[in-house]
Backbone as a ProteinNet text record, in pm:
[ID]
protein_1_A
[PRIMARY]
XXXXXXXXXXXXXXXXXXXXXXXXXXXXXXXXXXXXXXXXXXXXXXXXXXXXXXXXXXXXXXXXXXXXXXXXXXXXXXXXXXXXXXXXXXXXXXXXXXXXXXXXXXXXXXXXXXXXXXXXXXXXXXXXXXXXXXXXXXXXXXXXXXXXXXXXXXXXXXXXXXXXXXXXXXXXXXXXXXXXXXXXXXXXXXXXXXXXXXXXXXXXXXXXXXXXXXXXXXXXXXXXXXXXXXXXXXXXXXXXXXXXXXXXXXXXXXXXXXXXXXXXXXXXXXXXXXXXXXXXXXXXXXXX
[TERTIARY]
1807	1870.4	2019.9	2081.5	2222.4	2232.4	2308.6	2343.5	2498.3	2522.6	2643.3	2688.8	2819.1	2862.7	2898.1	2892.9	2913.8	3042.8	3123.3	3269.4	3287.3	3399.5	3421.8	3469.7	3508.9	3571.2	3444.2	3341.3	3212.8	3124.8	3143.3	3084.2	3074.1	3021.5	3007.2	3052.9	3144.2	3180.7	3195.6	3142.2	3146	3133.9	3158.9	3146.8	3057.4	2919.1	2802.6	2810.3	2758.8	2734.4	2612.3	2635.4	2543.8	2495	2514.5	2495.9	2350.8	2253.2	2108.2	2055.1	2129.4	2073	2120.1	2196	2263.3	2146.9	2032.2	1944	1809.9	1808.2	1665.3	1711.2	1655.9	1689.6	1586.9	1566.4	1511.9	1586.1	1580.6	1644.3	1550.3	1519.2	1432.3	1494.7	1475.9	1540.1	1464.4	1480.9	1426.3	1546.3	1524.9	1625.7	1589.7	1664.8	1646.5	1746.4	1750.3	1848.9	1875.5	1996.1	2037.4	2130.6	2173.9	2270.5	2196.2	2235.3	2164	2270.3	2406.1	2505.3	2565.5	2641.4	2733.2	2670.5	2562.2	2482.9	2510.4	2458.3	2473.4	2449.3	2530.9	2518.9	2474.8	2347	2329.6	2397	2393	2470.2	2508.1	2607.4	2671.9	2724.1	2698.8	2748.7	2845	2980.6	3086.2	3072.5	3057.4	3046.8	2921.1	2961.5	2845	2771	2793.8	2719.4	2591.3	2564.7	2445	2444.4	2392.8	2380.5	2294.5	2264.2	2174.7	2210.2	2163.9	2175.8	2045.5	2057.8	1915.5	1851.3	1917.7	1849.3	1781.1	1795.9	1753.8	1819.6	1935.5	2004.5	2063	2107.5	2172	2088.3	2045.2	1985.8	2032.5	2139.1	2216.6	2217.8	2211.7	2219.5	2321.4	2402	2487.7	2567.6	2595.2	2658.5	2586.5	2458.2	2371.2	2354.2	2355.5	2332.9	2193.5	2114.1	1992.5	1880.5	1905.6	1814.4	1888.6	2008.9	2080	2002.6	1983.7	1919.8	1766.1	1697.2	1587.9	1460.6	1510	1429.3	1430.8	1505.1	1523.2	1385.7	1301.1	1162.3	1068.4	1111	1034.1	1094.9	1216.7	1272.4	1279.8	1150.3	1128.9	1097.4	1136.5	1126.3	1197.9	1146.5	1232.9	1347.2	1450.6	1566.7	1513.9	1555.1	1509.2	1401.8	1335.6	1205	1249.9	1186.1	1227	1135.9	1193.8	1115.6	1165.1	1080.6	1106.5	1162.9	1272.5	1308.3	1319.8	1281.7	1292.8	1336.2	1412.2	1432.5	1431.9	1386.3	1370.4	1420.1	1449.6	1507.1	1502.3	1509.2	1519.4	1562.3	1648.6	1692.6	1574.7	1464.2	1345.3	1287.2	1264.3	1187.2	1270.7	1415.1	1511.3	1470.3	1381.6	1354.7	1403.4	1470.5	1514.7	1406.4	1335.3	1239.4	1280.4	1251.1	1277.6	1140.8	1131.7	1004.6	1054	967.7	993.3	836.2	856.1	735.1	605.7	660.5	550	521.5	556.5	515.4	637.9	602.2	703.1	726.3	856.8	905.5	978.3	1031.8	1125.3	1170.7	1198.2	1245.9	1339.7	1408.3	1494.8	1503.4	1533.8	1549.2	1712.8	1724.8	1880.4	1909.9	2044	2090.6	2043.7	2015.8	1995.7	2094.9	2069.9	2183.6	2262.8	2240.3	2337.7	2280.5	2373.6	2366.6	2427.3	2380.4	2458	2589.5	2690.7	2827.9	2822.7	2913.7	2941.2	3085	3102.4	3238.1	3276.2	3184.7	3223.1	3182.6	3221.7	3203.2	3061.9	2980	2869.4	2911.3	2886.5	2921.4	2798.4	2775.7	2666.1	2723.5	2654.1	2709.1	2792.7	2830	2919.8	2894.6	2956.4	2975.1	3064.7	3179.4	3296.6	3358.6	3450.4	3510.3	3590.2	3555.3	3630.5	3620	3501.4	3477.6	3415.8	3392.3	3345.2	3179.2	3108.9	2976.1	2930.1	2991	2948.6	2797.4	2742.2	2589.6	2562.1	2612.3	2588.7	2445.6	2354.7	2217.6	2192.6	2072.5	2021.6	1960.8	1976.5	1926.5	1883.6	1768.7	1695.4	1634.2	1658.7	1579.6	1627	1760.9	1816.7	1814.7	1737.3	1730.5	1731.4	1790.9	1802.6	1727.8	1642.8	1553.2	1581.6	1604.6	1607.4	1490.9	1429	1291.1	1277.2	1225.1	1170.4	1031.6	1043.8	910.9	814	682.6	578.2	551.2	481.1	444.7	352.5	267.2	186.3	265.5	376.8	465.1	545.4	600.3	662.7	578.4	463.8	350.2	349	313	278.4	411.8	519.3	640.6	644.6	610.2	605.3	495.2	377.7	254.1	249.8	320.8	340	418	489.4	563.6	682	779.2	907	929.3	824.1	836.8	775.9	722.3	655.5	758.3	720.6	805.3	797.9	902	896.3	794.4	697.9	577	629.4	545.1	591.6	618.3	541.4	560.8	673.1	728.4	882	980.8	978.2	1097.5	1179.6	1128	1219.3	1291.3	1278.2	1360.1	1467.9	1461.7	1572.1	1693.1	1800.1	1927.4	2032	2018.4	2100.9	1999.5	2036	1919	1974.4	1894.4	1931.9	1992.2	1934	1973.8	2122.9	2166	2295.8	2384.1	2346.4	2421.2	2469	2370.1	2394.2	2517.7	2539.8	2660.2	2781.7	2793.6	2927.2	3009.4	3123.4	3230.4	3195.8	3238.2	3208.3	3333	3333.2	3444.8	3407.3	3490.8	3450.4	3356.3	3254.5	3164.7	3022.3	2984.8	2868.9	2798.2	2697.7	2630.5	2492.5	2439.2	2287.9	2216.2	2094.9	2005	1867.2	1780.7	1660.8	1557.2	1486.3	1388	1252.4	1253.9	1119.2	1000.5	1058.7	951.3	905.4	992.3	945	792.5	731.2	594.5	510.3	550	468.4	484.8	607	628.9	548.3	554.3	474.3	329.2	264.9	134.1	117.5	214.6	199.8	204.8	276.9	301.1	160.7	99.4	-20.4	-136.8	-123.3	-217.9	-210.9	-79.5	-73.4	-127.4	-126.7	-189.8	-337.8	-383.7	-528.1	-574.3	-503.8	-536.5	-534.7	-428.3	-402.1	-512.5	-569.8	-682.8	-803.9	-829.5	-936.8	-951.4	-835.9	-837.2	-873.6	-813.5	-851.3	-1004.3	-1066.2	-1195.2	-1269.6	-1231.6	-1309.3	-1308.2	-1188.9	-1185.1	-1281.9	-1274.1	-1372.5	-1530.4	-1551.1	-1680.6	-1731.3	-1623.2	-1651.9	-1671.9	-1599.1	-1642.7	-1773.8	-1811.5	-1934.2	-2045.8	-2021.8	-2139.7	-2144.7	-2025.5	-2025.3	-2105	-2086.8	-2133.5	-2301.4	-2327.8	-2471.7	-2529.4	-2485.7	-2525.9	-2556.8	-2445.8	-2476.9	-2593.2	-2584.9	-2692.7	-2842.2	-2855.1	-2954.6	-3004.6	-2908.2	-2933.3	-2961	-2916.5	-2959.9	-3089.5	-3132.6	-3269.6	-3354	-3323.6	-3443.9	-3453.6	-3352.3	-3354.9	-3452.1	-3427.4	-3494.3	-3647.9	-3671.7	-3796.5	-3865.4	-3809.5	-3864.3	-3894	-3797.2	-3812.2	-3951.9	-3949.8	-4051.5	-4187.2	-4202.8	-4319.5	-4359	-4253.1	-4281.4	-4339.4	-4276.3	-4330.5	-4459	-4487.1	-4618.5	-4726.8	-4694.6	-4758.4	-4808.3	-4700	-4716.2	-4803.5	-4791.9	-4882.4	-5026.2	-5051.1	-5169.9	-5238.7	-5165	-5208	-5252.8	-5174.8	-5207.6	-5317.6	-5339.6	-5449	-5569.4	-5588.1	-5688.5	-5712.8	-5600.2	-5639.6	-5696.6	-5641.2	-5708.7	-5838.8	-5879.7	-6032	-6107.5	-6040	-6132.6	-6135.3	-6039.9	-6032.2	-6134.7	-6132.7	-6239.5	-6370.6	-6401.1	-6531.1	-6580.8	-6474.8	-6512.9	-6529.1	-6455.6	-6473.7	-6608.4	-6654	-6794.7	-6897.4	-6882.3	-6974.2	-6983.6	-6865.5	-6860.6	-6917	-6911.4	-6979.7	-7116.4	-7168.6	-7318.8	-7366.4	-7286.2	-7337.4	-7330.2	-7237.6	-7229.8	-7336.4	-7370.3	-7504.7	-7613.8	-7650.8	-7750.8	-7772.7	-7630.8	-7635.2	-7659.9	-7621.8	-7650.4	-7806.7	-7862	-8016.7	-8086.3	-8039.2	-8099.5	-8085.8	-7955.4	-7941	-8033.3	-8054.8	-8134.1	-8277.6	-8319.3	-8459.3	-8472.3	-8372.2	-8374	-8384.5	-8312.2	-8304.4	-8438.6	-8515.2	-8641.7	-8748.9	-8745.5	-8833.3	-8811.3	-8690.5	-8661.8	-8709.5	-8699.4	-8748.2	-8909.6	-8982.9	-9126	-9166.7	-9095.4	-9126.3	-9117.5	-9005	-8996.8	-9096.6
1521.5	1432.1	1459.8	1351.5	1354.4	1374.6	1458.5	1464.3	1433.6	1336.6	1296.5	1362.6	1430.6	1484.5	1356	1399.7	1289.8	1264.3	1217.5	1174.6	1055.6	973.6	861.3	887.4	992.6	1028.7	1062.3	1083.7	1121.2	1012.7	983.9	842.6	842.1	764.8	727.1	575.2	558.2	406.7	354.3	264	218	83.8	17.5	-122	-135.6	-169.7	-182.1	-330.1	-336.7	-471.2	-537.9	-635.5	-701.8	-840.1	-868.2	-986	-1007.1	-915.4	-928.2	-949.7	-928.9	-937.5	-1038.9	-1142.9	-1251.1	-1337.8	-1362.4	-1453.3	-1382	-1261.9	-1181.7	-1031.7	-985.2	-828.5	-766.1	-641	-537.2	-420.6	-357.2	-233.7	-134.7	-19.3	63.9	215.2	271.9	416.1	479	626.2	708.2	754.6	773.8	780.9	892.5	982.3	1098	1082.8	1013.1	1000.9	1137.3	1170.5	1292.8	1266.9	1126.1	1109.8	984	969.5	851.7	761.8	801.7	700.6	615.8	519.1	442.2	370.1	331.2	269.3	300.6	425.3	493.1	401.8	377.4	277.2	376.2	354.3	440.2	378.5	242.3	158.7	20.8	-28.3	-144.8	-214.3	-339.8	-409.1	-513.9	-487.4	-587.7	-617.9	-505.1	-523.4	-602	-721.5	-813.4	-872.2	-857.2	-931.5	-877	-749.6	-686.2	-542.5	-529.2	-376.7	-365.5	-241.5	-204.1	-75.9	-50.8	70.2	125.8	267	348.8	326.5	271	258.8	115.1	37.3	-89.5	-211.6	-175.8	-266.1	-382.7	-349	-428.8	-418.2	-557.7	-569.1	-708.5	-702.4	-830.7	-866.8	-992.3	-1036.6	-1173.1	-1176.7	-1292.9	-1328.3	-1218.3	-1195.4	-1276.3	-1308.3	-1359.4	-1261.1	-1306.1	-1226.8	-1236.8	-1304	-1366.5	-1246.2	-1123.5	-1019.2	-915.5	-923.6	-831.8	-800.8	-674.5	-630.3	-655.6	-728.1	-771	-674	-575.6	-480.2	-333.7	-303.9	-175.8	-110.8	-172.5	-126.3	-83.9	-126.9	-112.1	22.1	60	174	286.6	342.7	454.6	577.2	606	735.1	833.2	942.3	1050.6	1101.7	1148.9	1202.3	1323.7	1341.3	1480.6	1430.4	1318.1	1269	1173.7	1186.7	1088.3	955.6	836.6	721.2	629.3	546.5	451.5	302.6	271.1	146.4	58.8	-68.4	-168.7	-290.6	-370.7	-514.2	-576.2	-708.9	-796.6	-941.8	-1010.4	-1141.3	-1206.4	-1334.8	-1422.9	-1566	-1611.9	-1752.7	-1862.3	-1838.2	-1903.4	-1913.7	-1792.2	-1797.5	-1817.2	-1799.4	-1809.2	-1726.9	-1609.9	-1528.7	-1394	-1341.5	-1196.6	-1111.9	-1017.7	-939.4	-807.2	-727	-577.9	-518.7	-413.5	-331.8	-176.1	-115.4	19.8	88.4	190.4	280.8	173	84.1	6.5	-137.6	-144.9	-263.3	-360.8	-480.6	-570.2	-587.7	-570.1	-569.7	-678.9	-765.6	-870.3	-967.4	-1074.3	-1159.1	-1280.7	-1326.4	-1446.7	-1533.2	-1662.5	-1756.4	-1763.3	-1779.9	-1790.8	-1932	-1965.6	-2080.8	-2122.1	-2251.1	-2303	-2292.1	-2243.7	-2208.4	-2079.8	-2037.6	-1907.1	-1800.5	-1712.4	-1613.4	-1496.7	-1385	-1248.6	-1254.7	-1230.1	-1215.6	-1096.5	-1105.4	-993.9	-954.1	-844.2	-791.1	-701.5	-662.3	-597.5	-446.8	-393.2	-241.7	-213.6	-119.7	-77.4	65.4	73.7	204.3	273.6	392.9	485.4	566.2	582.1	678.3	623.6	476.8	402.6	270.9	209.3	49.5	24.1	67.2	57.9	192.5	209.3	335	359.4	474.7	528.5	432.9	373.9	298.3	375.1	334.3	395.3	427.4	337.5	337.4	453.1	569.6	686.1	718.8	743.8	772.8	901.4	1023.7	1147	1192.7	1125.3	1170.3	1205.2	1197.9	1226.5	1114.1	1087.5	967.9	1017.3	955.6	987.5	876.2	870.5	771.2	630.3	607.8	476.8	392	273.7	203.5	62.1	-29.6	-167.2	-226.4	-322.6	-390.8	-531.9	-575.3	-725.8	-804	-785.5	-851.5	-850.2	-956.3	-971.7	-904.8	-772.4	-698.6	-764.1	-739.8	-814.8	-701.3	-753.6	-660.3	-529.8	-567.5	-467.6	-369.8	-411.9	-319.3	-215.2	-290.3	-210.5	-105.9	-155.1	-44.2	69.8	25	135.3	242.4	194.9	291.1	373.9	321.4	389.9	481.4	437.4	530.7	650.2	633	760.2	884.2	847.2	948.9	986.7	1064.1	1109.5	1138	1211.5	1293.8	1205	1094.2	1014.6	943.9	919.4	842	701.2	624.7	478.3	439.7	340	295.3	256	293.1	274.1	119.7	34.6	-125.1	-161.3	-98.3	-149.4	-85.3	-5	73	-30	-129.9	-212.8	-313.6	-313	-398.1	-301.7	-197.2	-96.6	-121.6	-165.1	-192.3	-97.1	-66.7	54.5	180.4	281.9	393.4	514.1	586	696.8	814.4	817.8	946.1	920.8	789.1	742.9	768.1	745.8	769	903.6	989.4	1121.2	1182.7	1103.4	1138.9	1086	993.6	946.1	1031.4	1001.3	1084.2	1071.6	1165.7	1160.9	1181.6	1119.9	1133	1216.2	1324.2	1392.8	1492.6	1513.6	1610.1	1538.3	1534	1469.1	1576.3	1632.4	1732.7	1729.8	1776.8	1782.4	1884.4	1846	1934.2	1922.2	2027	2038.3	1961.9	1870.6	1784.8	1862.8	1981.6	2050.9	1976.9	1887.7	1802.8	1868.7	1986.1	2045.5	2071.4	2145	2166.5	2046.4	1943.1	1804.9	1744.2	1731.7	1683	1746.5	1885.6	1961.2	1917.1	1915.2	1877	1738.1	1644.9	1518.7	1505.6	1592.9	1581.8	1646.1	1743.5	1797.9	1688.9	1618.9	1512.3	1399.5	1371.5	1272.4	1321.3	1456.2	1491.7	1486.7	1536.8	1521.6	1372	1289.7	1145.5	1091.9	1122.4	1096.8	1145.6	1276.7	1337.6	1258.1	1224.1	1137.2	1015.7	951.2	806.2	835.3	930.9	945.3	977.4	1071.4	1087.1	978.9	888.3	772.3	669.9	665	587.8	630.2	755.9	811.4	791.2	780.3	781.2	625.3	540.5	394.3	381.1	428.1	421.5	482.1	598.7	650.6	562.2	499.4	402.4	278.8	230.3	121.7	146.7	267.4	307.9	322.5	401.3	407.9	267.2	169.4	41	-27.4	-6.8	-52.2	18.6	147	216.3	163.7	153.6	100.2	-33	-122.2	-242.3	-231.5	-154.3	-139.3	-71.9	30.6	88.9	-17.2	-93.4	-207.1	-306.1	-343.6	-430.5	-363.5	-227.2	-150.2	-148.4	-114.7	-108.5	-241.2	-350.6	-490.1	-510.4	-465	-494.4	-399.9	-282.5	-197.8	-250.7	-313.5	-377	-495	-565.1	-671.9	-621.8	-527.3	-459.8	-408.7	-339.5	-296.2	-406.3	-509.7	-631.6	-681.5	-683.6	-734.3	-652.8	-522.4	-417.9	-422.3	-448.6	-473	-593.1	-700.3	-825.1	-802.9	-737	-710.3	-615.4	-540	-427.8	-531.2	-609	-712.2	-792.5	-847.4	-926.2	-849.5	-713.1	-625.8	-604.1	-577.4	-546.8	-693	-795.3	-932.8	-938.6	-894.1	-910.9	-823.4	-696.5	-602	-645.7	-712.3	-758.1	-871.9	-960	-1059.8	-999.5	-893	-827.3	-765.9	-716.7	-662.5	-772.1	-868	-993	-1034.5	-1040.3	-1078.5	-980.7	-842	-757.8	-758.1	-787.5	-797.3	-921.2	-1024.6	-1166.2	-1121.4	-1047.5	-1021.3	-924.6	-830.8	-747.5	-823.8	-918.2	-1002.8	-1090.5	-1144.2	-1221.7	-1123.1	-1012.8	-925.1	-900.2	-878.9	-857.2	-968.8	-1090	-1217.6	-1227.3	-1188.1	-1204.5	-1111.3	-985.5	-900.4	-939.1	-1006.6	-1041.5	-1165.4	-1254.4	-1365.9	-1304.7	-1197.3	-1139	-1093	-1040.2	-985.6	-1080.9	-1197.1	-1306.6	-1356.6	-1386.9	-1431.6	-1332.1	-1208	-1132.1	-1115.1	-1136.1	-1161.9	-1281.6	-1400.1	-1511.7	-1496.9	-1419.2	-1412.7	-1304
-980.6	-1111.1	-1108.9	-1164.7	-1197.4	-1340.8	-1403.8	-1540.6	-1554.2	-1666.7	-1680.5	-1811.7	-1826.5	-1957.4	-2039.8	-2171.6	-2288.6	-2299.3	-2201	-2213.4	-2125.3	-2157.7	-2098.1	-1944.5	-1913.3	-1775.4	-1671.6	-1715.3	-1629.9	-1592.2	-1472.2	-1413.1	-1251.8	-1206.4	-1053.8	-1050.7	-975.9	-966.1	-810.9	-775.5	-616.2	-608.7	-490.2	-477.5	-360.1	-396.6	-294.5	-229.6	-123	-57.5	-136.6	-194.1	-292.5	-237.9	-110.3	-53.3	-50.3	-20.3	-19.6	-164.1	-254.8	-395.1	-483.8	-427.6	-503.8	-547.3	-492.5	-511.8	-572.2	-542.3	-616.3	-605.6	-715.5	-711.1	-820.6	-804.9	-907.5	-898.8	-1006.1	-1051.7	-1109.6	-1059.4	-1103.3	-1105.9	-1234.9	-1236	-1354	-1345.9	-1467.4	-1535.2	-1670.5	-1752.3	-1860	-1887.3	-1978	-2085.1	-2195.1	-2296	-2369.6	-2385.2	-2444.9	-2571.5	-2583.3	-2695.8	-2765.8	-2901.2	-2969.8	-3020	-3030	-3084.3	-2966.6	-3005.6	-2945.8	-2835.8	-2835.3	-2712.9	-2587	-2556	-2418.4	-2310.4	-2214.3	-2092.7	-1984.6	-1921.8	-1795.9	-1664.6	-1675.7	-1555.5	-1610.3	-1531.1	-1535	-1420.4	-1379.8	-1261.1	-1321.8	-1275.1	-1325.1	-1481.6	-1543.7	-1701.9	-1737.7	-1785.2	-1839.5	-1751.6	-1607.6	-1523.2	-1526.8	-1548	-1539.1	-1600.1	-1715.4	-1761.2	-1882.1	-1907.3	-2026.3	-2081.3	-2218.3	-2284.4	-2302.1	-2311.1	-2302.8	-2454.8	-2540	-2677.7	-2668.7	-2575.8	-2564.9	-2631.5	-2701.8	-2789.7	-2681.8	-2550.5	-2461.7	-2333.2	-2302.2	-2169.1	-2125	-2048.7	-2022.5	-1870.8	-1843.6	-1703	-1726.9	-1648.2	-1642	-1793.2	-1848.1	-1979.3	-2087.3	-2066.5	-2168.7	-2287.5	-2417.1	-2516.1	-2587.8	-2517.8	-2582	-2600.8	-2536.9	-2550.1	-2653.8	-2684.4	-2776.1	-2895.5	-2919.7	-3041.9	-3063.9	-2957.8	-2977	-2928.3	-2827.7	-2764.1	-2806.8	-2924.9	-2948.3	-2998.5	-3046	-3088.6	-2976.5	-2835.1	-2728.3	-2665.2	-2705.7	-2632	-2733.2	-2759.2	-2836.3	-2795.2	-2662.6	-2593.1	-2667.5	-2718.8	-2788.6	-2689.4	-2761.7	-2688.4	-2620.4	-2489.4	-2420.4	-2315.8	-2341.1	-2281.6	-2176.2	-2045.5	-1940.6	-1960.4	-1913.7	-1939.4	-1800.5	-1769.6	-1658.1	-1695.1	-1630.6	-1665.8	-1550.2	-1534.9	-1427	-1485.3	-1417.1	-1445.9	-1324.2	-1331.4	-1211	-1243.2	-1117.8	-1144.3	-1019.1	-1008.8	-883.3	-916.3	-824.4	-846.2	-869.1	-791.6	-793.9	-926.4	-970.9	-1116	-1222.6	-1212.2	-1323.9	-1454.6	-1421	-1532.8	-1509.4	-1605.1	-1598.8	-1700	-1641.9	-1703	-1715.2	-1832.8	-1863.1	-1882.1	-1802.2	-1815.3	-1876.3	-1949.7	-1997.1	-1973.1	-1903.2	-1854.1	-1795.5	-1732.4	-1650.6	-1711.5	-1856.8	-1934.9	-1951.6	-1952.5	-1981.9	-2131.8	-2163.2	-2303.7	-2342	-2253.6	-2276.8	-2147.2	-2179.9	-2055	-2129.9	-2020.5	-2071.6	-1948.5	-1971.9	-1881.8	-1831	-1709.6	-1666.3	-1635.2	-1612.5	-1599.1	-1443.8	-1423.5	-1288.2	-1196.1	-1091.9	-983.4	-999	-1109	-1122.6	-1033	-953.3	-875.4	-904.6	-855.5	-889.9	-816.7	-872.7	-819.7	-704.8	-612.7	-513.6	-521.3	-455.4	-462.2	-566.8	-663.3	-785.2	-790.3	-901.3	-895.6	-975.6	-928.7	-988.3	-1056.2	-1181.8	-1251.6	-1292.2	-1265.8	-1320	-1419.7	-1530.1	-1636.4	-1728.8	-1735.8	-1834.9	-1794.8	-1906.9	-1904.3	-1806.8	-1807.5	-1689.9	-1708.6	-1614.3	-1596.3	-1729.3	-1781.6	-1902.9	-2031.4	-2053	-2164	-2252.4	-2394.3	-2490.8	-2490.2	-2405.2	-2388.8	-2289.7	-2308.8	-2217.6	-2234.3	-2107.6	-2112.6	-2161.6	-2093.5	-2151.4	-2140.6	-2043.2	-2025.5	-1883	-1839.5	-1691.8	-1646.6	-1497	-1446.9	-1310	-1268.6	-1136.5	-1059.5	-929.2	-852.3	-896.8	-901.1	-917.3	-782.4	-771.2	-655.1	-685.4	-605.5	-620.3	-503.3	-537.8	-417	-417.6	-288.8	-263.2	-278.6	-396.4	-419.4	-558.8	-612.4	-759.7	-758.6	-786.9	-808.6	-894.2	-853.3	-951.8	-1057.9	-1153	-1263.1	-1200.4	-1104.2	-1052.3	-980.2	-887	-826.8	-921.9	-1029.6	-1139.4	-1193.2	-1239.2	-1299.6	-1201	-1054.4	-966.4	-959.8	-974.7	-961.8	-1089.1	-1198.9	-1324	-1337.8	-1295.1	-1308.6	-1228.7	-1124.7	-1024.7	-1089.5	-1188.3	-1241.9	-1187.5	-1251.7	-1207.2	-1067.1	-1011.9	-885.9	-782.6	-810.1	-697.9	-621.7	-491.1	-408.3	-414.3	-375.3	-386.2	-294.9	-332.4	-239.9	-110.9	-14.3	129.6	149.9	83.8	105.9	61.1	-23.5	-82.8	-19.1	76	138.7	207.8	270.7	347.8	246.9	114.9	24.2	-29.2	-22.6	-97.9	-22.4	-108.3	-71.9	-113.4	-232.1	-295	-315.9	-246.6	-251.5	-310.5	-381.5	-455.3	-371.7	-254.7	-184.9	-126.2	-118.8	-83.3	-200	-312.9	-450.9	-459.7	-426.6	-449.1	-364.5	-248.6	-144.1	-209.3	-314.8	-344.5	-429.8	-412.2	-497.1	-654.4	-729.7	-868.6	-955.1	-1076.1	-1168.2	-1280.1	-1331.5	-1448.4	-1411.9	-1507.9	-1513	-1470.3	-1347.1	-1302	-1212.1	-1252.1	-1158.1	-1141.4	-1028.9	-990.5	-1082.3	-1130.6	-1198.9	-1116.3	-1148.1	-1073.8	-1147.4	-1062.5	-1136.5	-1127.2	-1079	-1059	-974.8	-886.7	-829.7	-692.1	-648.3	-512.6	-500.1	-602.6	-585.1	-576.1	-652.5	-650.9	-535.8	-483.3	-334.5	-221.1	-237.7	-122.3	-129.6	-266.3	-266	-219.8	-255.4	-207.1	-46.1	4.5	144.6	195.3	154.3	199.3	177.5	72.1	54.3	142.7	194.2	296.9	422.6	458.6	578.3	571.9	464.5	438.7	449.6	380.3	391.7	538.7	609.7	735.4	838	798.3	871.6	837.9	711.7	656.1	738.6	742.2	814.8	951.9	1050	1175.3	1187.4	1088.5	1087.3	1072.1	974	944.1	1064.6	1115.5	1253.6	1355.2	1375.5	1481.2	1437.3	1308.2	1249.4	1266.4	1250.8	1275.2	1435.1	1511.2	1657.4	1691.3	1631	1661.8	1629.3	1487.7	1442.6	1522.8	1577.7	1661	1782.8	1847.3	1965.5	1935.2	1826.1	1803.7	1787	1732.5	1709.5	1851.9	1951.9	2079.3	2162.6	2136.4	2203.5	2141.8	2014.4	1960.1	2001.3	2028.2	2080.9	2228.5	2309.9	2438.3	2452.5	2364	2368.4	2334.1	2216.5	2190.3	2296.1	2374.6	2491.9	2595.3	2636.2	2729.6	2691.8	2553.7	2508.3	2526.4	2507	2522.4	2676.5	2754.6	2897.8	2946.5	2877.2	2919	2883.4	2770.6	2711.2	2803.8	2855.6	2933	3080.3	3122.4	3249.3	3231.7	3116.3	3097.6	3086.6	3024.4	3019.7	3154.1	3240.7	3378	3450.8	3439.5	3510.8	3461	3319.4	3294.2	3339.1	3335.3	3398.6	3544.1	3610	3754.2	3785.7	3694.6	3712.1	3681.1	3592.3	3563.2	3685.3	3735	3860	3987.6	3984.6	4083.8	4065.6	3960.6	3908.1	3947.7	3928	3951.1	4106.9	4180	4324.5	4383.8	4329.3	4374.4	4348.6	4210.8	4199.5	4290	4334.7	4421.1	4565.8	4604.5	4727.6	4739.6	4622.3	4625.2	4648.4	4581.6	4591.3	4747.1	4801.1	4940	5028.5	5017.4	5086.6	5079.3	4956.4	4934.8	5021.3	5001.9	5075.4	5229.5	5278.8	5427.9	5479.5	5385.7	5427	5435.3	5339.2	5358.9	5478.9	5524.4	5632.1	5754	5757.4	5857.2	5876.5	5761.1	5762.3	5817.3	5781.2	5821.1	5974.3	6005.1	6152.5	6225.3	6182.5	6248.6	6247.6	6159.6	6140	6234.7	6267.7	6356.1	6489.3	6528.2	6657.6	6680.1	6599.8	6628	6644.2	6565.4	6584.1	6733.1	6780.3	6897.1	7012.5	6991.1	7088.5	7102	6985.2	6983.5	7050.7	7031	7104.6	7255.2	7309.2	7436.4	7500.1
[MASK]
++++++++++++++++++++++++++++++++++++++++++++++++++++++++++++++++++++++++++++++++++++++++++++++++++++++++++++++++++++++++++++++++++++++++++++++++++++++++++++++++++++++++++++++++++++++++++++++++++++++++++++++++++++++++++++++++++++++++++++++++++++++++++++++++++++++++++++++++++++++++++++++++

């Protein structure tokens, strides 16, 4: 995490490439508020173009004041406790949505055709460099996506908890990345603190290994089941063919028995003919 001292000179200011975000974007980050006064501002892009305060009083896009003061009852996380913040928008929907801990807490309609400006400064830890809206809290996993995240996607990011990784299916949309922010130069007193996520990430890594192993095993099981089904079909086909052959064999045996019967009858008739022939020979001999 990054911790910002509670003074106007502690911030990170840089000019990111916003070209992929002009027509649709989402911001998600974890905030641990440590101050209560003066509307502490965790981040702002070109001042009023896009910014919020951790007490919920300000949630502005395109300088609109329609949400000013309307969401403070939704930003009730106690000081010293982490909460998840996301905001989403697109030119197509013309709707700016604000989420706290995965739940939608407010929205506003934006002007037709209005796009996010490019070429401006993004400031973390203040409203603008050295303004009075100093943050003085902790921030973790600030990312901007070139996508208007759905309510389900926002809820997934929040429900995973502080230590959870960004869902794999959203990685391709990350334009401004937390790990790159950590490499930027810092003004004043901005320092890294331990999130104590290492044990969780190690367990998560092991879980992925187990899940991958389970996926491989499941794949092998599917192949084995398919092969078993193929073998059963072949066995059934062989059994059917065997029954057909057995039927043909039985039919042939019956025909053979019938032929043998006919042969026995023919032999009997032949013997009778032989006897008659012998008798005839005797009669002829007596006559002579």
